[in-house]
C-alpha positions in Angstrom: 4.5 93.2 83.1 6.8 90.5 81.7 10.3 90.1 83.1 13.2 89.6 80.7 13.4 86.0 81.7 9.7 85.4 80.9 10.1 87.3 77.6 13.1 85.0 76.8 11.1 81.9 77.6 8.2 83.2 75.5 10.6 83.9 72.5 12.0 80.4 72.8 8.5 79.0 72.6 7.7 81.2 69.6 10.8 80.0 67.8 9.9 76.3 68.4 6.3 76.8 67.3 7.3 78.6 64.0 10.7 77.2 63.2 11.3 73.7 64.6 10.2 71.0 62.1 8.7 67.6 63.0 8.4 64.7 60.6 4.8 63.9 59.7 2.9 61.7 57.2 0.0 63.1 55.3 -2.1 62.0 52.4 -0.8 63.4 49.1 -4.2 64.9 48.3 -4.3 66.7 51.6 -0.9 68.2 50.9 -2.2 70.0 47.8 -4.1 73.3 48.3 -7.2 74.3 46.4 -5.3 77.1 44.7 -2.7 74.7 43.4 -5.4 72.4 42.0 -7.2 75.2 40.3 -3.9 76.6 38.9 -2.1 73.4 37.9 -4.9 70.9 37.8 -4.6 67.3 38.9 -2.6 64.7 37.0 -4.4 61.5 36.1 -3.5 58.1 34.7 -6.9 57.5 33.3 -7.5 54.7 35.8 -9.8 56.1 38.5 -8.9 53.4 41.1 -5.2 53.9 40.6 -5.6 57.7 40.7 -7.5 57.4 44.0 -4.8 55.1 45.5 -2.2 57.7 44.5 -4.1 60.5 46.1 -4.5 58.5 49.3 -0.8 57.6 49.4 1.0 58.9 52.5 3.9 61.2 51.9 6.5 62.5 54.4 6.8 66.2 55.2 8.6 68.2 57.8 6.2 70.8 59.4 6.4 73.3 62.2 3.7 73.3 64.9 2.2 76.4 63.3 1.9 74.5 60.0 0.4 71.5 61.7 -2.2 73.7 63.3 -3.1 75.1 59.8 -3.6 71.6 58.5 -5.6 70.8 61.6 -7.8 73.9 61.2 -8.6 72.7 57.6 -9.5 69.3 58.8 -6.6 67.6 57.1 -5.5 64.6 59.1 -1.8 63.7 59.5 0.4 61.5 61.7 3.4 62.5 63.6 6.1 59.9 62.7 7.9 59.9 66.0 5.1 59.6 68.6 7.5 60.9 71.3 7.5 64.2 69.5 3.8 64.6 70.4 4.9 65.1 74.1 7.2 68.0 73.1 4.7 69.5 70.8 2.0 69.4 73.4 4.2 70.8 76.2 5.4 73.6 73.9 1.9 74.6 73.0 0.7 74.3 76.6 3.5 76.5 77.9 2.9 79.0 75.1 -0.9 79.1 75.9 -0.1 79.6 79.6 2.2 82.4 78.7 -0.6 84.1 76.7 -3.0 83.5 79.6 -0.7 85.5 81.9 -0.3 88.2 79.2 -4.0 88.6 78.8 -4.7 88.6 82.5 -2.0 91.1 83.3 -1.9 93.4 80.4 -4.0 96.5 79.6 -3.6 96.6 75.9 -4.7 93.2 74.6 -6.5 94.3 71.4 -3.8 92.7 69.2 -3.9 89.3 70.9 -4.1 86.5 68.4 -7.2 85.0 70.1 -8.3 82.9 67.1 -4.9 81.5 66.7 -4.7 80.7 70.4 -8.0 79.0 70.3 -6.9 76.9 67.3 -3.6 76.0 69.2 -5.7 75.0 72.2 -7.9 72.8 70.1 -4.9 71.2 68.5 -3.3 70.6 71.9 -6.5 68.9 73.0 -6.5 66.6 70.0 -2.9 65.5 70.5 -3.1 65.4 74.3 -3.9 61.7 74.4 -0.9 60.7 72.4 1.4 63.0 74.4 0.2 61.6 77.7 1.3 58.1 76.7 4.9 59.3 76.7 4.9 61.6 79.8 6.2 60.5 83.1 5.3 62.1 86.5 8.0 62.8 89.0 7.1 63.9 92.4 8.6 67.3 93.2 8.5 69.6 96.1 8.6 73.3 96.3 11.7 75.0 97.7 9.7 76.0 100.8 8.9 72.3 101.4 12.5 71.4 100.9 13.5 73.9 103.5 10.9 72.6 106.0 12.1 69.1 105.4 15.7 70.2 106.0 14.9 71.7 109.4 12.7 68.8 110.3 9.3 70.5 110.1 8.1 68.9 106.9 6.6 65.5 106.2 8.7 62.9 104.7 8.1 61.9 101.1 9.4 58.6 99.8 12.0 59.4 97.1 13.1 55.8 96.5 11.1 54.9 93.4 10.0 57.2 90.6 6.5 56.6 89.4 5.8 55.8 85.7 2.2 56.8 85.1 0.5 59.0 82.5 1.6 62.5 83.0 -1.3 64.9 82.6 -4.5 63.0 82.9 -6.6 65.6 81.1 -6.1 68.8 79.1 -7.6 71.9 80.6 -8.7 74.0 77.7 -7.8 77.7 77.9 -10.0 78.7 74.9 -12.7 80.0 77.2 -10.2 82.3 79.0 -8.9 83.6 75.6 -12.5 84.3 74.4 -13.5 86.0 77.6 -10.4 88.2 77.7 -10.9 89.5 74.2 -14.7 89.9 74.7 -14.0 91.9 77.9 -11.6 94.1 75.8 -14.2 94.8 73.1 -17.0 95.8 75.5 
């Protein structure tokens, strides 16, 4: 079962995924849905080359992570304007996926788990992982148990003098298989 602290952390992640907006650049044509085109049509200048350049023009939008995933699922490329935002986006998605992993492994009633959405989020996290890693730093940490051992002289010494600046997470471990297996096990 989830503790109230875990539930609060989960709700913070949900709020970030659905409410926090990030500045992105996207082609104007990719910003228009098929429904909008069928209802309103496309404006034209009569010059096909100019029309094409207008549709390829990058526009600025503010999207939530959830909205970015929807664009990603439809194969619509976009750029996050502030590359450092990719680190936050990746970390939020990763923590959210880990939270769902725990929920699926420890819960009895998982029939309403949004497995398709979790798999899409995992795929999106995989795609931005390389950009996010460029901005991550690794800091050596120790567990509280090791800190205790060190304080009483039983631990090994770890040099604390210089922080390392290297790519944070070298690879993204996809959780999609875990989500698929969890829901398949439920449906058996």
